[in-house]
C-alpha positions in Angstrom: -100.8 36.4 74.1 -99.6 36.4 77.5 -98.7 39.5 78.9 -95.6 39.5 81.7 -95.9 42.0 84.8 -93.2 43.7 85.8 -91.2 42.5 88.8 -91.3 44.5 92.1 -88.0 44.8 93.8 -88.5 46.7 97.4 -86.1 47.3 100.2 -87.6 47.3 103.7 -87.4 49.9 106.0 -90.8 51.6 106.6 -91.1 50.0 109.7 -95.0 51.3 110.1 -98.1 49.8 111.0 -100.2 51.7 108.6 -100.3 50.2 105.0 -97.5 50.1 103.1 -98.1 52.5 99.6 -95.5 50.0 97.8 -97.3 46.9 98.3 -100.4 48.6 97.8 -99.0 49.4 94.5 -98.5 45.5 93.9 -102.0 45.0 95.0 -102.9 47.4 92.1 -101.1 45.5 89.7 -102.3 42.0 91.0 -106.0 43.7 89.7 -107.9 40.8 91.7 -109.9 41.0 94.7 -108.7 38.7 97.5 -105.7 37.7 95.6 -103.8 34.5 97.1 -99.7 35.2 97.5 -97.3 32.5 97.9 -94.7 33.2 100.2 -90.9 32.1 99.6 -88.8 32.0 102.6 -85.8 30.2 100.9 -83.6 32.9 102.0 -84.3 32.8 105.6 -84.5 29.0 105.9 -88.2 29.4 106.4 -88.7 30.9 109.4 -91.9 31.5 111.0 -91.0 34.8 112.3 -90.0 36.1 109.4 -93.1 34.9 107.6 -95.4 36.2 110.4 -94.3 39.4 110.3 -94.2 39.5 106.3 -97.9 38.0 106.3 -98.6 41.1 108.6 -97.1 43.7 106.7 -98.6 42.4 103.1 -102.6 42.0 104.7 -102.1 45.4 105.7 -101.7 46.3 102.4 -105.1 44.7 100.8 -107.2 41.8 101.6 -105.4 38.6 100.7 -104.1 35.1 101.8 -100.6 34.8 102.3 -99.6 30.9 102.2 -96.5 29.3 103.4 -94.8 27.6 99.9 -91.5 26.1 102.0 -88.4 24.7 100.2 -86.1 24.3 103.3 -86.0 21.3 106.1 -86.6 17.5 105.1 -90.3 18.2 105.9 -91.0 20.4 103.2 -93.5 18.6 100.4 -92.1 20.1 97.0 -95.2 18.9 95.1 -97.2 20.7 97.5 -95.0 23.4 97.2 -95.1 23.9 93.4 -99.0 23.6 93.6 -98.9 26.6 95.9 -96.7 28.6 93.3 -98.9 27.8 90.6 -102.0 28.4 92.0 -101.3 31.6 93.7 -102.0 34.8 91.7 -98.7 36.3 93.0 -95.6 35.3 94.1 -93.5 37.0 97.0 -89.7 36.4 98.2 -88.9 37.2 101.2 -85.4 38.5 102.7 -82.7 36.6 104.5 -79.1 36.0 102.9 -79.4 35.6 99.0 -76.7 33.1 98.6 -78.4 30.5 101.2 -82.2 31.5 99.2 -80.7 30.7 96.2 -78.6 27.1 97.2 -81.8 26.2 98.7 -84.1 26.4 95.8 -81.4 24.8 93.7 -80.9 21.9 96.2 -84.5 21.2 95.9 -84.6 21.7 92.1 -87.1 24.6 92.6 -84.9 27.1 90.2 -86.9 26.2 87.1 -90.6 26.9 88.2 -89.8 31.0 89.0 -88.8 31.7 85.0 -91.6 29.4 84.1 -94.7 30.9 85.9 -93.4 34.5 85.0 -93.5 33.6 81.5 -97.0 32.3 82.3 -97.6 36.3 83.9 -97.3 36.1 87.1 -96.4 38.7 89.1 -93.3 38.3 91.2 -92.6 40.7 94.2 -89.6 40.9 96.6 -88.1 42.5 99.5 -84.6 42.7 100.7 -82.7 39.5 99.3 -85.6 38.5 98.0 -85.5 41.3 95.6 -81.9 40.5 94.9 -82.9 36.9 94.5 -85.4 37.9 91.7 -82.7 40.0 89.7 -79.8 38.5 87.6 -76.8 37.8 89.8 -75.0 38.9 92.8 -71.5 38.9 94.6 -69.8 36.5 97.0 -66.6 36.0 98.2 -64.9 32.8 98.7 -62.3 34.1 100.9 -63.7 37.1 103.0 -60.6 38.4 103.9 -59.5 38.8 100.1 -61.1 41.0 98.2 -59.7 39.2 95.0 -61.9 36.6 95.7 -65.3 38.2 95.0 -67.3 36.6 92.1 -71.0 36.5 90.7 -73.5 33.7 91.2 -76.4 33.5 89.0 -79.8 34.7 90.8 -83.3 33.7 89.3 -83.1 36.3 86.8 -86.7 37.4 86.4 -85.6 41.2 86.5 -83.0 41.7 84.3 -80.9 43.9 86.5 -78.2 43.7 89.0 -79.5 45.4 92.3 -78.5 45.6 96.0 -81.0 47.0 99.1 -79.9 48.7 101.8 -76.2 49.2 101.3 -76.2 53.2 101.2 -74.8 55.2 101.2 -71.5 53.3 100.0 -73.0 50.5 98.4 -69.9 48.7 98.5 -71.3 45.0 97.3 -73.4 46.5 94.4 -69.8 48.7 93.3 -67.8 44.9 94.1 -70.6 43.2 91.6 -70.4 45.8 89.2 -66.4 45.6 89.0 -66.9 42.0 87.7 -69.1 43.0 85.0 -68.1 44.6 81.4 -67.7 48.4 81.0 -71.0 50.3 80.5 -72.9 47.7 82.8 -75.3 49.3 85.2 -76.6 48.5 89.0 -79.1 50.4 90.9 -79.1 50.6 94.4 -82.5 50.2 96.3 -82.3 52.5 99.2 -84.4 51.7 102.5 -88.4 52.0 102.0 -88.4 52.2 98.0 -89.1 50.1 95.3 -87.5 49.3 91.5 -90.1 48.2 89.5 -88.6 46.3 86.3 -90.4 45.6 82.9 -90.2 42.6 81.1 -88.2 44.7 78.3 -85.7 46.1 80.9 -87.2 49.4 81.9 -87.1 50.8 85.4 -89.1 52.8 87.5 -88.5 54.1 90.8 -91.3 53.5 93.8 -91.4 55.2 97.0 -88.1 57.3 96.6 -84.9 57.8 94.5 -83.1 55.0 93.7 -79.3 55.2 93.2 -77.7 54.4 89.7 -74.1 52.9 89.6 -72.4 52.4 86.1 -69.1 50.6 85.1 -66.5 52.4 83.6 -62.8 51.6 82.4 -61.5 53.8 85.7 -64.3 51.9 88.1 -67.7 52.2 88.9 -69.1 55.6 88.8 -72.5 57.1 90.6 -74.7 58.2 87.9 -78.0 60.7 88.5 -80.5 59.0 90.5 -83.9 57.6 89.4 -87.1 59.6 90.6 -90.5 58.5 90.9 -93.1 59.5 88.4 -95.4 61.0 90.4 -98.1 61.4 87.5 -97.9 57.4 87.5 -97.6 56.5 91.1 
C-alpha cells in the first residue's frame, strides 16, 4: 500500500543566507540522498529570476538537483514537463499569483497529473502562492471594486484545507474566502517564515512558528487559538 506524504505549505520571508530549517524538514521527509526536485513556476509565468532564487534557497537546505518543469509559453514541452514531474522525488510549487498559476495549469491540461502523483506517494511542497495552489480553493473578485463579487475557485486540493500566506495581521482575503463557506469551515493563516503541514487525513501541524486559525460562524469569521509548533517532534 502506497503511503501518501504530508503536504508542506510554506510562507517565505526569512530572507537569510543560512539553510532554512523549514526546507530542511522537507528534506528529512523526502528521506533520500541527493533527491531530484521538480520546480513548478506556473504562478509566476516561469520567471527565470524566481527559479534561480528558489533553486538557491532549496539547495542551501540540502544536497539536491532542482529541475525546472515549465508550463508557460508556447515553448514549454508538456511531455517533457510531465516526465520531469513523474521522475522527481518531490515537487515544489513556487510563488506568484494563485489564479494565474491555476489558469496556466488548466490551459495546458496539467491539473490531473498533480493529484495522480500525490496518490502515488510523491512529496509536494510550496511557498506563498504555491502553497495556496496546493490547497483546496481560493477567492477572487470578478469586480475588484465590489466586495459582493467575491467567489471561490478550485485549486489543486492536495492539502484539504483553505489557507493564506503573508496576510497578517488581519487576513482579509482568508476571511473573505471563509465567508463563502458553510458555518464551521476552518481556514489557516500561514505567517511569514512558517509552514503548515497537512497530512492526507487532514491533520495539521505548525512548523517554525504559530499558524493563525479562523472559523466561520453565523455572525462572521472569528479568530481561534493559534496552532503552535510541537517542538518535541520538530
